[in-house]
C-alpha positions as CSV (number, residue, x, y, z in Angstrom):
1,L,0.2,-0.4,-0.3
2,L,2.8,2.3,0.5
3,E,4.4,2.0,-2.4
4,N,1.5,2.5,-4.7
5,G,0.7,5.7,-2.7
6,K,-1.4,5.1,-0.9
7,V,-0.7,5.8,2.5
8,E,-4.4,7.1,4.0
9,A,-4.8,3.7,3.7
10,A,-1.9,1.5,4.8
11,L,-1.9,3.8,7.8
12,A,-5.9,2.8,8.3
13,R,-4.5,-0.6,8.3
14,L,-1.1,-0.5,10.2
15,A,-2.4,1.4,13.5
16,P,-4.4,-1.3,14.5
17,M,-2.1,-4.1,14.1
18,A,0.1,-1.6,16.3
19,E,-2.1,-1.2,18.8
20,R,-2.1,-5.0,19.1
21,G,2.0,-4.8,19.3
22,D,2.5,-5.6,16.0
23,M,6.4,-4.8,15.8
24,W,6.8,-3.8,12.3
25,A,3.3,-2.2,11.9
26,Q,4.7,0.1,14.8
27,A,7.9,1.0,12.7
28,V,6.7,1.4,9.5
29,L,3.3,3.9,11.5
30,G,6.3,5.6,12.9
31,A,8.2,6.0,10.4
32,E,5.5,7.4,8.5
33,L,4.2,9.5,10.9
34,Y,7.5,10.9,11.6
35,K,7.5,11.4,7.8
36,R,4.8,14.4,8.2
37,G,6.1,15.6,11.7
38,D,3.3,13.7,13.8
39,A,4.5,14.3,17.5
40,L,2.9,10.6,17.6
41,A,5.9,9.4,15.9
42,L,8.0,8.5,18.2
43,H,5.9,6.4,20.5
44,W,5.0,4.4,18.0
45,I,9.2,4.1,17.1
46,E,9.8,3.6,20.7
47,A,7.8,0.8,20.8
48,A,9.1,-1.3,17.8
49,A,12.7,-0.3,19.6
50,T,11.5,-1.6,22.9
51,Q,10.5,-4.9,20.8
52,G,14.1,-5.4,19.1
53,H,13.5,-3.2,16.2
54,A,16.6,-2.6,15.6
55,P,16.4,0.5,13.3
56,S,13.7,1.9,15.2
57,A,16.4,1.3,18.6
58,L,18.8,3.4,16.2
59,F,16.5,5.8,15.1
60,M,15.5,6.5,19.3
61,G,19.6,6.8,19.9
62,A,19.9,9.8,17.5
63,A,16.9,11.3,18.6
64,Y,18.1,11.7,22.4
65,A,21.6,12.5,21.0
66,K,20.4,15.4,18.6
67,G,17.6,16.3,21.2
68,E,15.1,15.7,18.1
69,G,11.2,15.5,19.4
70,L,12.1,14.7,22.8
71,D,14.9,16.1,25.2
72,R,18.7,16.0,24.2
73,D,20.4,12.9,26.2
74,P,23.4,11.4,25.5
75,A,22.9,8.5,28.9
76,I,19.3,7.2,26.6
77,A,21.1,7.8,23.5
78,R,23.8,5.4,24.1
79,G,21.6,3.1,25.6
80,W,19.8,2.8,22.5
81,L,22.7,3.1,19.9
82,L,24.1,-0.3,22.4
83,L,20.6,-2.1,22.0
84,A,20.8,-1.3,17.9
85,A,24.5,-2.9,17.9
86,R,23.2,-6.0,20.2
87,R,20.1,-6.9,17.7
88,G,22.2,-6.3,14.9
89,D,22.1,-2.7,13.1
90,R,25.3,-2.0,11.4
91,V,24.8,1.3,10.8
92,V,25.7,1.7,14.8
């Protein structure tokens, strides 16, 4: 759905899945909301990261390191970045 430009339909389908705890739905929903500048994006990205989604953990680490969308906190940033590394994110 996202590839065909039907973002609204995709978001409508992803939201209930994310609410049920689907890590992938949380990650995609968070990414799409982030692109729109929606503050709820960090909620879903953090939910996915907490479940072990390495790219989401990397995103959270960068957000805390830069103070992007939340208060800058190098200690929390480090924790998220280490989690991303342990989960196999090769960017870290």
